[in-house]
N, C-alpha and C positions, 0 to 999 in steps of 0.2 A: 551658468548653466548646470556647472557643478553643484551646487548650493542648490538649485534647484532641486535635479533630481536626488540627491541626497536626504531632500528636507530636512528634518530637524536631527538625523541622526551622523556624529561623527566619526565615520570611518575612515580605517586610515590606506591601506594598502589594497583595498577594493574598488570605493565610492569615486573617491578623483583621479585615480590612478589608471583603473580598470574603465571606468567609463571617462568617454570621451566627450567632451566639450563639444556640444555643437550637435549637430543631425547624422549619423550614422548615415555611411553608406554601404551599399552591398554590397556582399562578398561572392556573391555568386557568380562575379567574374575572373572572382581572383582564386578561388577555392570550389573546381568543378569537379565532379564526384568521383571524378577519372585519377583522381588527385589526394580526396581527404581519407579516403579507408588504410588506407599503408601497402597492402598488399598489392594493389595495383599499379604501383610506382614502377614495379620491374615483371611484368606478366610473365618472361624467361625465368625467372628465377622458381630455384627449387621450393615446392611447399615446406614452413617451417615447419620442427619438430612441433608437435602437439602438447600444448602445455595440462598440468593435471591438480583438479581441486575443484572443489565445488563453488557455484556463483548464487549470492543470495542477491536478487533486484532490485529491493526495494529497502531503505534503513533510512529512518529520521535519526540519523546519529547527532546531531547538533537541536533537537527537539525545545530544548531549557530556552531559547528565543524565540522558539514560534507564537503566534499569536501576542504579541506582543510581550512576550517574556511574562505572561500571567497566568498558565497552565500547569506548564508539567514542573516537579520538584525533583532536585540533585540534577548537576553536570556530565558533560561525558568527560573531564578532565580534571586531574590533580589527584591527589592521595584519596585513596578509597573512604577512609574517613570524615572526609570533607565534601567529596561528589557525593557520597551515598547516606549523607548523616538521614538522624529523625528529623520529620518535617513536624509541623506543631498541628495538626490535623485538617490541613484544609483552609486554616483562613488566609493564608499568604499566597494558595495557589489552588487550582481544580474548584475554584468556586462560582458559582452564576455570581452575579448582582443580583440584589435583592430585589430594587423596579428594573422588571423587563421587556416593561412597557416598548421601551422608544427604540428595542431591538425587536418586535415581533407585532406592532403594529401600523402599519405603514397607512403613513400622512396622506395620501395622492387618492386612497381606493375608494368608491363609492359602489353605496350598492349593499355592503355587507356589514355591520358593525358588529364589535364586541362579543353583543351575545350571540348573534347567528354564529360568527364564527366557533365561539367556545362549543354550540351545539353541533356545529358539523364535524370539527378536528377539536373532541374533548381535551387533545394534547397541550393545544393551544390554549383553551382555558386554563386549564392546571396549571401553563407555567407561567400565565399572566398573572392569575389570583393568588397560587400559592409564595411565588415570588424564586428567587434562585437559591437561595437557601433551603428550601425544600424540594425543590426540583435538584440541584446539584448533587443531593445525593443520592438521586434515582438513575443520573446518566448511564455510570459505571458500571449499572448492577444491572447484570445477565440470567439466564437459568441456573442454580446453583452455585451462585455466584455473590458477596455481600458490595463486592467493586470497591474503588477507594477514589472515590471523588466526593463532594460534599464535606460534611462534620465527619471524614472515616476515620473515627477515633479509636478503632481498633485496627488498622493499616499506618499507622504513625512511623514504627519501630524502623530503622534501617540499618546500618551499622551499628554494632557489630554481631549484633544477635538475630537481624531482618526476621524479626517475628512480625512486622508487619509486607512487609516489598523488600524485593520484585518477588512475583508469582506471576503465574498462567494470566491471572484476570486483570494485571496491572493496568491503568491506562493512565495516570496522573504522576509516574514517578518513576524516574529515570531506569531505562532497562537497555541505555548500550555506551556504558560506562566507558572507556578505553583500555582498561585494562581485561574489562570481557570481551572487546570485539580481538585485542591480540589471542584471549585465550583461543576463542575461534577460530582463527589463523593457525595457530598452533595445530592445531587441531585435523585441519585441510582445508579450508574456507580459505578460498584465492584471490575471489573477487568478489565488489562489491559495491554496486551502485548505490549511491548516498544523497538521497532528497532532502531538498530543503523545503521545507513547505510551512503553509499560514494560510490561514482564512479570517479575513475582512471581518465577517458579520460575527463569528464565535471569538474575536478579541473585543466588541463592541459591548457582545454581551459578559465580558468579566470586569471585572471592577477598578475602575479607573487607577485606586490608589495599587493594585497586584502590578502593575505592568511597569516593565524595564525600562519601555521606550512612550512618552506620551499620546502619541499618535497611533493610529490602528490603520498602517501601510503595509501591506502583504508586500510591497515591493522592498522596504526597508528591512521586515524580515528576512525576508529570503537571504539579501545583500550581507546579514549578520553573519547568517549560516555559511556561505558561501565562504565569506573569510575566514570565519573559524573554523573551516575544511583545510584549506590552506596555511592554517598557522597549525595544525594537528600534522600535515605529512610532513611541513617540514622541522617540527620535531622530532619525528618520528621513523627511527631506522627502517623498522617494520612494514611500513606503510608508503605509500605513492600516488599520485594523481597521474592518471592514464587520459591524454588528450585524443591518440588515436589507438587504433587496433594493435601496430606494432609496438606503441610502447607499454602496452598493457600486457603481449606477449611477453617484451624484457623483466619489466616488474615481474611477473609471475614468475619466470625462467630464474631470475633470482632469488627465487628464494619467499617473494614480496607480495604482500598482501597490496592489490589492482583497485585502486576509488576509482570509482568514473560518474561525474557529479551532476544532477540532476535537479528538477524543479517540477514541485507538485503546488500548485498556489490556485484558487479560482477565479481570482481577477487581477491578477497581479500585473498584466499588464493592460489590462483598462484603466490605470489610473494613469495611462497618457494618451495624451491624444492619436500620436506615431506611438505601435505596437514595438516598430522598430528601435525605440530608444531603449526600453528596458532588455530586448533581448539581444541586444549587441552586447549592453553590459554584461549578462548573462555568460555570452560567447564567451567575452574576454577573460571572464571569470573563470575559464577551464568546462561549462556546462555542454555538454556534446547528447547530451537524450534530454527528452524535457514531453511532461503530458498539457496539451493545449488547452485540457480543461479539468478539472477535478471536481468536485460535488454540486455545484451551482451553473447554470448555462450563462455563457460569455460572450464575448464578440465574437470566438474562434467558432464553438459549437455549442452544441445540445451535450447534457450529462447524461448516463445511466441511472435513472432513480434508485435509490434506497432507502437512505434513512425519514422518516417522518420529518425530524427537526430541519431537514434540508429542503423539504416542502415548505415548512413554514419562514425559511430566510428570504427562497425564491420566489412566496408569495409576497412578503415585503416590498420585494421587486414587480413583479408584475399584475397584480392583484387580481390573478387569474385563478378560476374554479372550474375544477371539473366533477360532476356531479352523474357519469355514467357507467365506470368503475365498475366492475363487479367486487372488487374487494375496498368499495366504500370511494369519497371523497378524495381527489386527488386536487393537492393546491399548489400554485404556482406554477406546473407544468403542461404547456399544451401537448395532448395527450393522442395517440391512434385507435383506429379500432380496438387492437391489445393490450391497451391502457401503456404501452410503451411511450416513451419521448419523441413526439413526434418531428424533434430538432436536429437538424444533419450540420453540417458544413455551412459555415458560412464566406460568404466573399475574405472575409482576411484571413478564415481557418484555411482557406487551400493555399493562399499567399505566403503563408508561416509556414504548412509543409512542405508547400513549394523550395521554399527559401532553406529550411531544414533539409531537404532531401538534398539539395545545390551543394551542400557542404558538408557530405554524407554523415548529418547526424542521424541517432535513432530515434525514430517517433515512436513513443510510448501511447497507447489504447487502452490504458488500465481502464480510463473512467468513460469511456466514448458512447454516448447511446446505440441503440442499434441500428437507428437510422446513420448515424456517421460514421459507425463501422465499416456499413454500406459503401459510403462517399470516400472515404478513404482507401477502401480496397480497389473502387474503379482508378482512380490516382494510382497507388502500388501496380496494380495492374496496367496501365500506359507507360509508368516508366520501369516495362519490361521485370515487373514484380520487384518492385523496391520493399527490401523487409521490413515488416512491424511487427511489433510484438505489445505483450500486457506483462509489467512488468510485476503485477500483483492481485491474482484473479482466482473464483472458481470456475469449478465446471459445472455449470446448471446442471447437467443430465442426471448427475450422480450425487446430487446434494438433498439432503430431506428437507422438510420443511420449508422455513420463509425464507431461507438462502435462495433455496432450488428455485422461488417466485421470484425473487430480482430481478429489475433490469442490470444492474451489477450483481451480473453473474454471466459467466459465458457459458453460449449455447454451440452445440458443437459446428455448428455452420458456422461461428463466427472465428472461432479456435482453427477451422478447417481452412480457412482466410492468411491466418496467421502461417500456417505450416506450408501454404501453398507460398506464400512470398520467401520462405525462410527463414520467417520472425521462430521467437520463442515463447516459453510461458513462462512466468513466475508465478508459483503454486503456492497458495496463500496457506501459512502455518495454523490458522486459526483453531477454534472451539467447538465447529459444528458437526453436525452428523450426519453422517452419508449413508448410502444403498450401498449393498453389495456388490461386489465387480467380479463378477463371473468367473475372469480370465486371470484374477489375483493369486497370489502365493499368501496372504495375508488375513487372518479370521477377524472379521467384522463383527469381536464379542466387547468393544470399550468405545463405545459412542464419541465423538469428537475428541480423541486421544490421537497420537500418531497410528492410531488401527484404522480410525475414519482416513487420516490423512494418507497413509498408505493406500487404502480402495480409490481415493482420487488420484494418485500418483502412477497405479499399475495402470487405470481408466484411462490417464492421459495419454499414457507413454505407449499402453499396447494397442487400444482401441480406439484411440485417437491419433496417434502416432508422430505426437507432437514434442519438439525439445523442448524440454522440462529445466527449470532452473528453482531456486528456493525465489518465495516471493513475502517473507517477514511483516515485515512492516511493525518493526519495535518501533516505541512510540508514536506511532499512528491513531491513538485513539480506539485501538482496535483491540480483543483479546486475542489472547493466542492457545496454544493447544493442551488441553487439559492433562491432569496426571493419568496414568495408570494405575497408581497405588495410592496411598490415605485416602484419607477424610474428603479429599475435590474428585476421586477417584472418575473416571467416566460420564455418562451423561445423566442430568439430573429432570430429563423429559418424565420420567416419572418414577416414583421411590422403587419400586420390586426392581425396574430395570438396571437400577443405576445397582442398586447392593449386589443383586447378582451379577452382574457383568463386573463388579470391583472383586466380588468372591472368585470371579474365575481367572482374575490375571495372576492371584495372588496363589493358586495350582496349576497353573502353566507352566510346565517345568521347560518345554520349550520356548519362551520368551520372558527368563527370568531379571527382576532390576538389573538395572545399570551398576547399581552404587551410586549415584550421582544425585544430585540437586534434583534432576529432570525428574529422577523416580514420582515425587510426591510435591514437588511445584510444578511439574508439567515445563511449559517452554516459557521459565521467567525472566530471561535477559538473553540476551546477544551470546555473551558465552556458552549456552546450551544447544545455539545452532546445529552443532556436531551431533550431539548425543539422538537429537531427533532422526537423524539420519542414520545412526548407529543402533537406534530402537527398533527401525523397521526393518534394518539388516537382518539384526538378530531375529527377527522373528519370520524370515524368508524372503525379502521384497530383494530384489536386484536393484539393489545400487547403483551401477557402472555409468547409469546417465547421470546422476546427479555427481559424481565423480568426475565427470568430465564436463559439467556445464558452463565452468570458466571459460573451455575452449569451444564450447557450442556458443556462448556470446560471441567471443573473438570473430569465429567467424562468419555468425549475423552482421558484425560491425564492419566486416570483411567485404559483404556481400553489399553490405550498403555504399560502399567508396569505388565496389569494381565494377567492370562491364557483366551484366547480366544475361544470361544466351536462356529467358524464358525462365515457366516456373519451377520451383524448387523440391515440389511434391505435386503427384496426379491428386485430382480432387476424392473424398472418401463416399465411402458408400454409408451415408448418414443413417438408413436403415439397419446396416449391420450395426452399428456404432450403439446404434439404440438396445439392441436384443444382449449388449453384454452386460447390461445391470438386472437386477435382481431388486425390485424394489420391498424397502421394509417398510412394512405398516407400524405407528405406533402402538406402544402397549397399550389395552384396554384394560387388561383383568390380573392380579397378582396372579391368579392359578394357570397365566400364559408361561412363568417361570417355574421351574422345578430347580430351587436351592433352598436355603435358610434363612431368613429372612432374619 
């Protein structure tokens, strides 16, 4: 049985020691919620002394092992000269296969051929006709960035000059080397949720010769990363894995970094007839929180739609086409009248969540469809407001542009569900522009930078009233906060806006440079996490909640294992929340800006 579960992967301490041979037994009767959290063991005990420090709720530290090992360059461990050494321009990583047809054209679909597919969704035709070599160059590019994928000839230099990476728009080079994480810990990071990540569809779109493992198994990817997490903790004096909230308190009280293990993968448990087999493996490996869904619908629930590339991946499974959405064609997903994914929790999903709650695990709803959010909130209420949380997300109401239109952003009503259960929100540290929060202390004068993050943070803290930690998502195929200074400063929505905003940063004596790499590289790697916090603090934001976020996470975890007495908070007045946002219109003419271009 171990050989069957472990596939071709030769794991040591995890695969055949952690994986029980034979069918797993449910632990629900052995680990009831009343004893899973730690605090409920002794209800008469005095409240523990609060810990201090920042929590980051989402990090793919061991991402070099994800997607068959064929995507990310650099390693999380070893000497910096070896871990972050120059790459060769993408030939051995971050490059799609030349022939993408096997990944993009389903074999079983009838009624829509390649030319019709290409006409209805040009991205599909471009990817198939141009091939991976051309498309790969475009994957990492967003407005104001040349990216670092495909033939990234100007993004190859790592140690020692770091002329190419890391930087804010890195998605294919290591951002979580252990020395960088140590720097963040020294600066105040005290709790880190490390998530093993995988996506079989992406793995299959990458060249076979670049893979570290012959098969594209999400389960194998995840188990390799969990093993790496244990190896890292065993040889590191300043970090330790926590499997209970009590352990997390002890670790932080001892001045160390508490690591909480999680899983974010699309169909990692769909590879097995019985989802309990991989679930038991994850739990035995120390996983205490996970996402039941990632970017594709699976046996558990529907996902929140976002990037078009995932529509293509979903289409190869379902052959479904929606033509009625105002925004255009939707591939793969069955949508409702508001063009949101109409798929909510399935029977397996309800069983998985019940099992997680029975064990006092934390349910991460970061990629849940809106329908699934409604479903899980009902389950949480039935369990006397069991806490649910989002490890990495955006507050939809304050986002400008495309991000505010995506289902993979959290509307105020969904955040309200989180706060009513006593959950918390990991706020993404990305490059997106925001509207202005009327009740904030930070001027919204550098779109996509720490100033935009400050708008979201203060909006969530003051208007939404939700507990907030960081949700950085390093090594997560996503860009980070732009710098406020240098050639990449601020937004590139419109040249006049970018130049004027960049000039304003240099002239603002109340928000000077930090004097670190963060100033001109932006949030380039894990070691700069606390610089983001310091930057918004220097600009006037009250960061006390961020410095208490490790405590907030542990309290949420304790609530999961304790006897609860109703909702943790009263429902919000959502109309009052909406009134706190000043809508920012995208610039249309140069003369809007009173500055020297």
